[in-house]
Structures are given as structure tokens and as C-alpha cells.
N, C-alpha and C positions, 0 to 999 in steps of 0.2 A: 314728901317727894316733891321735887320741881319739876315744872313744865317740861324742862331738857331732858331730865330721867325718864319722863314718861314717853317722850318721843323716841329716846335710844331704846327702850324696851319694847315697843310696839312693832310686831313682824312687819316686814314690808308687804304692800299689798299684792296678791296674786301667790303667795307662799302657801295657803292651805290648798287651794285646787291645783297647783302645782305638786304638791306632795301627793294629794289623793290619786293624781293621774299617775305619776310615776310609780304607785303601790299597785294600781289596777294593770298598769301594762306589765310588771313584774309578775304578777298573778296570772295574767293571761299566757304567759309563757311557760310558768310553771305547771299549771293544770295539765296541760297534753304532754309535756317533757318528763314530769317528775311525779306528779300525784298520780296521774292515769296508771302508770307502771305498777304503783304499790296497792292500787285499789283493784286490778284487772285480775290479779292473781288468785289461786284458790286459797281459801282459808287454810291458815295452819293448824288450827284447832276446830274439833266438832264432831258432831255424831249425825248420821242419817241411815235411812234403811230405803232399800228397793224391794218392794214387795210385787211379784208378777203372779199372775193367776192362770190357770188353763182349766176349762171345763172340757168334758167329754174327753179326758186324757184315759191313757192306760199305762199299767207298770207290771211288772212281774213280782209278786209276793213272794220273796224269798223265804219266808216262814213255812210256806207250803208248796213252793216253786210251781205257783199256778199263776197264769195271765189275768188280771182284773182291768175290766174296761168301764169306760163311761163315768170317771171317776174325777173329782176336782183335785187339782194339784196344786200346791202353793210352794214357789221358790223364793226365798226370803234371803237378802243379802245386807248384813249388818256393818257398817264401817264405824270406827274409832279412830279419828286424825289427832296425832299431838304433833307439836312443833319439833323439828329436828333440824337445828341450825336455822340461819337466817333465812334461807331460800327452798327448804325442803319440808317435808311433812311425811311422818309414819304413819301408814294407814294399817290397822288390824282390822281384817276381814272374815268375818264367817259366813258360809252358805249352807243354807237347811233347805232339803227338799222334802216336803211332808205331803203324803197321800191319806185322804180320811182320817186325820189325826194321828198317822203312825209316821215316824221318821224312815224315809228310805234312801237318804244320802245326806251326807255333811262332811265339808272340807273346810279348812281355815288357809289363811296367807297373810303374810306380812309384806309390804311393799313401800319403798322409799318413794315419795312423788315429787316431782319438781314442779313447785307451785305455779311457775310461768309457763311451762309448755305442757304440764298434764301428764308428761311422761316418767316412767320408773326410771329409778337410778340404782344400779349395782351397789349395793351398801348395806352396811349395818344389819346384819341380822336377817336380811330377807329369805322367805321360804315360802314354799308350797306344801302345805300339809305336812309340815315338818322336814321338808327336803331342802337342805339349807345348800344345795349345790346347784339349784337353779339359778339362771340368771335371766330376770323378768326384761322385757323391752318393750316399748311402745307405750300408747296411752293406757291408762288405767281405768279411767270410767268418763272424766271430763273433757272435753276439748278445750284448746288454749284460747283465750278472748280473742276476738277479731281477726282468726285464722281465714286464709282465703280457702276457696273452693279446690280441695285438693285431697289425695286418697292418704290416709294415715295408718300404720300398724297399730293393730290392738292386740293385747295380750290376752290369749286364753290361757288361763292358769290350769285347766284340767289337762290340756294337751301340750302345755309347756313349749307353745308357740305363740307368733304374732302375725297372722295372716292380716292383708291389708282390709281397711274399711274403706270401701270404694264409694266415692260421691256420686249419687244417681240423679240428683235434681232438687227442686224446692218442692214444699208442701206447706200447709198450714194447718196447725194444731192448737186449738184452743185461742183462736185469733190471732196466733203469732205466726210470721213467717219464718218457716224453718228448712233446714238443709236434711235431705235424707240419705244416710250412709249404710252399705249393706257389708257384711261380712260373711263369707261361706268357709265352713271348715269342712273338708271332706273327711270321709271315715278315718277316723284315726284312733290307734288303741291308746289309751289313757294308760301313761306309765305308772308301773307296781300297782296295776289293778288286777294282776293274776289271782285266782282265786279257785278253792275245788267247788265243783258244782254237781249235781246228779247227771251221771251220762246219759240217761232216759231224756233229757231236754233235747238231746241231738239225735239220739237213735232210740226210738220207741221199744220199750222192753228191756234195754239195756240195764246192767247191775253195775253198782259201784259208781265211783266218781271220776270226773277227768278235770283238768286244769283248762280255764277258761279266762279269757282277758276282757276287760270291757272297752268296748269300741264306742266313739262319739260323733256324730254328725250333728252339725247344728248350721243354721241360717240365721244371721242376727240383723236386724234393723233397728238403727239409732235414728231418732228425730232431734237435731239439733239447733238450738237458736244461736246464730253465728256471732252476734256482737259480744255475748257472754260466755260463749261455749257451753251453754248449759243444756245437758240431755232433758228433753221435756217429755219424751216417750220411748219406749222399747217394744220390740216383739222379737221373739226367738221360737223358732220350730226346731225342737230336738228330737232326735232319734238315738237311743242308746240301745247297743246290742251286746249279746254275750257271744265270743267265738272260741271255739276250742283250741288250744295252742298246737297240737300235732295232727289235727283233721280238718274236715271241710266242715261247714254248716255254721248257723247263727240260729239265734233267738232273740225276740225282742226284749229288752228290759225295761225301756220306758219311752211312750212317746207323748209329746204335749206340745200344744201351741200356745206359748206363754206371752201375756200382754200385761202391761203396766196397769195398775188399777187405776179407777177414773179420777178418784180423790187424788191420787197423786201426780196424776197428768195436769190436774188443775191447779195443785199446788206448786209444782215446777214451773207451769207457763207462768204464774203469777210471780213467783220469785224471779224468774228469767225477764219478766216484762218490767219489774221495778229496776233491777240490776242494769238492764239495757238502757234504760232513760238515764241512770247516772253516769253511766260510762260514756254516753253520747255527750252528755253536758261536759264532761271533763273534756273530751277530746274535741270537740268542735264547738257546740252551743256558746258555752261560757267563754271561752276564748276569743270567738268573734263578736261577742256582746260587750266584754269587758275591754279589748283592745282598742276599738274605735272610742269608747267612752273616756278611757285612759288618756288617750292621744288629745282629744277635745278639751280634756280637763287641764292637760300639761300646755297645750298652746294658749288656753285662755288664762292661766296663771303668767305665763311668760308677757302676755299682752297687757294686764295689769300692772305688773311690775314696772314694763316700760314706761306705760303712761304714769304711774305714780312719780317714777323718777324725772320725767319729763316735767311735771306739774311742779315738783319740789323744787327744782333749779329755777323756775320761772318766779315762784313766789319769793325767793331768796334775793334775786335781781330787784324785784319791784320795792321791796321793804327797805333797801339801803337808804333812800333819801328820807324815809319816814324817822328811821333810827339817827339821820343826824340831825333833823329838825329838831328831834327830843332833846338830844344832847345841846343844841343852841338854847333851846327854851331854859334847859336847867343852868345854863351860864348866866342867864339874865339878859341875853341878846333878843332883841325884836327888831326884824326888819332892817339890821345893820345899825341903828341908833342905841346908845347906851342912855339909860333913864339917870336923871341927874339927882344927886343926893339932896335931902333937906338941908 
């Protein structure tokens, strides 16, 4: 390969830093505008559980129709999520309430969740306990990432309504700054909960049965990490009662002050902390670092290219006389005099 071929194949000075700078500038723009939106959404697939515990609770033992006090009640919510199109996820949820190892309540739910907003979508076989006429609305569990301080409708599947989760202020949970939201559900009859119960529950000494419905009153508090929308802690004060349909009176069915288990609080807080660092990096830290670095490299590449072009032009001009002298020497001329032949 000749020297001229090597010179033609060599990249101009400044090409590499300019290319790297252009790449970094492109990356700085894509991270907050494209990558962030795809990382901040809820996972399309996965499984998780939320286990809440109440000590010193009470419930009506319906096998004997007697009130049992001072027991531990565990309420476990299991979620299995599967992809449902590019932007949604189908959640199969089941809720079990157990007292002293005995099941006292169970219900299930299917809901389609918008992965970007965290809200339910009326679609595709949604139901609550087999009731497919329901139209679920509002948040299902998680808040959307980066949401501002605002109230949000939050669906209570038992009463088929979505009262507001109202923003109340900021707290700290497991070292994280979180927002506190509270939802109050006033005493509401649970749909399709009517059942036959002993009449003596409402009128001492009465015989036979009466039809009574289950009523629910609950105050929920959620602590939410705002960057990710992750729920790191929950508390729920529940009061369930039985009320006869055609008469006055009520009896307690369940009372519990439920709270998330400590190991789950720690685990969810750590998950939120790691995810928050990732989202902050994508949204601000990385672009602010990559943008200036890319700009400097692009400018440096341009300067090097201009200098290389300037120096190349000077060398071509300076080398012309030398080329002429070499051609003169090859023709046998020295200083303008011809050497005589022998």
C-alpha cells in the first residue's frame, strides 16, 4: 500500500471525539424523553403479596355465632400480573382474611391496569368476585411515577366505589421521604352480601333467622414514595357489621387495625430507594452530565479538524519548491549549468 493510499484512508483529526460527542448529546436527549417513560411504568408481568396483620382484633365466629376478641387477624392480598397489550397488565387478585388459622373471608378480583397511570381500565373480563357487571375505576394499588401532590380516586372492590385518596402531608418511612394519603369509606353495604343469620343476634331470645347484609366502614392510609409511586407502607382500620334488611340494629362482624408487616415495609422501601435512584438518573442526573460532556467533545473535534485542515494546506505550499528542485536534479541540471560530456 502506497503512502498516498494510507493518507487517503486515515480519518481526519477530530472525527472520533466529534462522533462520541454527538452520541452523548443524542443519549442525553433520549434518556429523559424516551427511556424514562419506558422504565417508569409498572412491570407488565410479576407476582407480589401484601400481608397486613392486626393484633388484638375481634371477629364474629359464624360457626358458633359468638364474638371472639383479642386475636391476631392476617389479611393477605396476592397479585399475579400478566402482559395485556403494550401498555396494560392484567392483574388476578385474591384476598384472604384469616383469624387463628381459620378462613373468615375470601374474595377475588380481575382488573386491567394501565401501566403508566396505575389506574384500572374497563376491559377484557374484569370482575369482582365473579361479578362481571362492575366497572372498576381509579388506582388499583400503586401510584404513577413522578405524580404531583394531588388527590386520587382509589377503587375499593368490596363496596364497588372509588372514594378519593386525599393527600395529607409528608412523612419519613425507613429513611425515605414519602407522601401520606388517606381514604375514608363511610359505612356502606357490600353488594351481594345478604345472608341468613340467627335472629337472636339482633333480638335476644328470638327464634329463626333473618336476612342481614354486611356493611363496611374503613379508613386507609398509604405512604407513597413520590418518584416511583411505590407504596412503602399501609394502615387500615376496618369495621364490618351485620345489619338486618327489614329492621333496625347491627352486630359487629369484624374489627381490626391492620398494618403492613415490618419486613415488607423494609423490602418495599429498599425497592423504592433503588428504583428512585434509577429514575432520577434517567430524568436529570445522566442528561446533565452527558449533555455538557458531549458538547465539549463535539467542539473539541471541530477545533481539531479545523487545525488539521489549516496545517495540511501550509505543508502543501511549502513543499512545492522542494518538488521542483527534485525534478531539476533528475534532469541533470545543477545551478543552471549543464555538465559537459566526456
